[in-house]
C-alpha positions as CSV (number, residue, x, y, z in Angstrom):
1,M,-7.9,41.1,33.9
2,N,-10.1,42.3,36.7
3,A,-10.2,41.0,40.3
4,F,-13.3,39.0,39.7
5,G,-11.6,37.1,36.8
6,L,-8.6,36.4,39.0
7,I,-10.8,35.0,41.7
8,Q,-12.6,32.7,39.3
9,I,-9.3,31.4,38.0
10,G,-8.1,30.9,41.5
11,L,-11.3,28.9,42.4
12,I,-10.9,26.7,39.3
13,L,-7.3,25.9,40.2
14,L,-8.3,25.2,43.8
15,C,-11.1,22.9,42.7
16,T,-8.9,21.1,40.2
17,T,-6.2,20.5,42.8
18,T,-8.7,19.3,45.3
19,I,-10.3,16.9,42.8
20,S,-6.9,15.7,41.8
21,S,-5.8,15.0,45.3
22,L,-9.1,13.2,46.1
23,Q,-8.5,10.9,43.1
24,C,-5.0,10.2,44.4
25,N,-6.4,9.4,47.9
26,H,-8.6,6.8,46.3
27,L,-5.9,5.4,44.0
28,P,-5.3,2.1,45.9
29,L,-9.0,1.2,45.6
30,Q,-9.1,2.2,41.9
31,Q,-5.9,0.2,41.4
32,R,-7.3,-2.9,43.0
33,K,-10.3,-2.8,40.7
34,V,-8.1,-2.3,37.6
35,I,-5.7,-5.0,38.6
36,E,-8.6,-7.4,39.3
37,N,-10.1,-6.5,35.9
38,S,-6.7,-6.9,34.2
39,L,-6.3,-10.4,35.7
40,Q,-9.7,-11.4,34.4
41,L,-8.8,-10.0,31.0
42,L,-5.5,-11.9,30.9
43,D,-7.5,-15.1,31.6
44,K,-10.1,-14.2,29.0
45,M,-7.4,-13.4,26.3
46,G,-6.2,-17.0,26.1
47,K,-7.1,-20.4,27.1
48,K,-5.4,-22.7,29.6
49,F,-1.6,-22.8,29.5
50,P,-0.7,-25.1,26.6
51,Q,0.8,-28.4,27.7
52,Q,3.4,-28.3,24.9
53,C,4.8,-25.1,26.4
54,L,5.6,-26.7,29.8
55,R,9.1,-27.7,28.7
56,E,9.9,-24.2,27.6
57,K,8.8,-22.7,30.9
58,M,11.2,-20.0,32.2
59,F,11.6,-18.4,35.6
60,F,12.4,-14.7,35.2
61,R,12.8,-13.8,38.9
62,F,10.7,-10.7,39.6
63,P,12.5,-8.3,41.8
64,E,10.0,-8.3,44.6
65,Q,12.0,-5.9,46.8
66,V,10.9,-3.1,44.5
67,L,7.4,-3.5,46.0
68,K,8.6,-3.5,49.6
69,P,10.0,0.0,50.3
70,R,8.9,2.0,53.3
71,Q,7.3,4.9,51.5
72,K,4.0,4.5,49.8
73,E,5.0,6.9,47.1
74,T,8.0,4.7,46.1
75,V,5.6,1.7,45.8
76,K,3.4,3.8,43.5
77,V,6.3,4.7,41.4
78,A,7.4,1.1,41.1
79,I,3.8,0.0,40.2
80,E,3.7,2.7,37.5
81,E,7.0,1.4,36.1
82,I,5.8,-2.2,36.1
83,L,2.5,-1.3,34.4
84,Q,4.5,0.7,31.7
85,H,6.7,-2.4,31.0
86,I,3.7,-4.7,30.8
87,F,2.0,-2.3,28.4
88,Y,5.1,-2.2,26.3
89,I,5.4,-6.0,26.1
90,F,1.7,-6.4,25.2
91,S,1.9,-3.7,22.5
92,K,4.2,-5.4,20.0
93,N,4.6,-8.5,17.8
94,L,1.4,-10.2,19.0
95,T,0.7,-11.9,15.6
96,L,1.5,-15.4,16.9
97,A,-0.4,-15.0,20.1
98,A,-3.7,-16.7,19.6
99,W,-5.6,-14.5,22.0
100,D,-9.0,-12.8,22.0
101,R,-8.3,-9.4,20.4
102,T,-11.1,-7.6,22.2
103,A,-9.9,-8.8,25.6
104,L,-6.3,-7.8,24.7
105,E,-7.4,-4.3,23.7
106,Q,-9.4,-3.9,26.9
107,F,-6.3,-5.1,28.8
108,Q,-4.1,-2.6,27.1
109,N,-6.6,0.2,27.6
110,G,-7.0,-0.6,31.3
111,L,-3.2,-0.5,31.7
112,Y,-2.9,2.7,29.9
113,Q,-5.6,4.4,32.0
114,Q,-3.9,3.2,35.2
115,I,-0.5,4.4,34.1
116,E,-2.1,7.9,33.4
117,Q,-3.7,8.0,36.8
118,L,-0.5,6.9,38.6
119,E,1.6,9.4,36.7
120,A,-0.7,12.2,37.7
121,C,-0.5,11.3,41.4
122,V,3.2,10.3,41.5
123,I,4.7,13.2,39.7
124,K,3.8,15.6,42.6
125,K,6.1,13.8,45.0
126,Q,8.7,12.2,42.8
127,T,11.7,14.3,43.8
128,H,11.9,13.0,47.3
129,Y,12.2,9.4,46.1
130,F,14.6,9.9,43.2
131,R,17.4,7.6,44.4
132,S,15.3,4.6,45.4
133,K,13.2,5.1,42.3
134,E,16.3,4.8,40.1
135,V,17.5,1.7,41.8
136,N,14.1,0.1,41.4
137,R,13.9,1.3,37.8
138,L,17.1,-0.5,37.0
139,K,16.0,-3.7,38.6
140,L,12.7,-3.6,36.8
141,Q,14.4,-2.8,33.5
142,K,16.6,-5.8,33.9
143,Y,13.7,-8.1,34.7
144,F,11.5,-6.9,31.8
145,K,14.5,-7.0,29.4
146,K,14.9,-10.7,30.2
147,I,11.2,-11.2,29.2
148,D,11.6,-9.1,26.1
149,C,14.8,-11.0,25.0
150,F,13.0,-14.3,25.7
151,L,10.2,-13.3,23.4
152,K,12.7,-12.3,20.7
153,D,14.8,-15.4,21.1
154,K,11.7,-17.5,20.6
155,Q,10.6,-15.3,17.7
156,H,7.5,-14.3,19.6
157,N,6.0,-17.8,19.1
158,L,2.9,-19.1,20.8
159,C,4.7,-20.7,23.8
160,S,6.8,-17.6,24.5
161,W,3.7,-15.5,24.6
162,E,1.9,-17.9,26.9
163,I,4.8,-18.0,29.2
164,S,5.0,-14.2,29.2
165,R,1.3,-13.9,29.8
166,A,1.6,-16.2,32.8
167,E,4.5,-14.1,34.1
168,M,2.5,-10.9,33.7
169,R,-0.3,-12.5,35.6
170,R,2.2,-13.2,38.4
171,C,3.4,-9.5,38.3
172,L,-0.2,-8.3,38.6
173,Q,-0.9,-10.6,41.5
174,L,2.1,-9.2,43.3
175,I,0.9,-5.7,42.7
176,D,-2.5,-6.6,44.0
177,K,-1.1,-8.1,47.1
178,V,0.9,-4.9,47.8
179,I,-2.0,-2.6,47.0
180,R,-4.2,-4.4,49.6
181,K,-1.6,-3.5,52.2
182,L,-1.5,0.2,51.3
């Protein structure tokens, strides 16, 4: 390959890196918009919380400390992890959930796109935050495992999905609150 070809490749790599870092710099603003949209879609997916589900209401105890570390990168890693868990929960056994399918698909697509954007930005700086990331990951896994077990125990019935939807709304609201501070 000649010198001109190498220069072109170098310029392309430089532009790609610059564009990528610009996207990462604007990530909090993008996340706020996506979270806002996700909250609207959660509302649109279903109706008001069914009265008959009130007696089954469960408190899962979201580990809020995972969203309060000192480094912004650790927060981004935690948000990525949360969105992955939410995506996983809303990707299975939805037959008994009486939700608007279009809104559900848009919700899933928005989560997926946000996860992809976060992964692209977070991977660059992951090694520095490995220990706190693992501690947070375990706390989040435990929390989402409770929700998953709750859904399974209730055989993914309508009330279990509505309670889970309300809990995911709470998670997204916590993320939104943290993002506004970044």
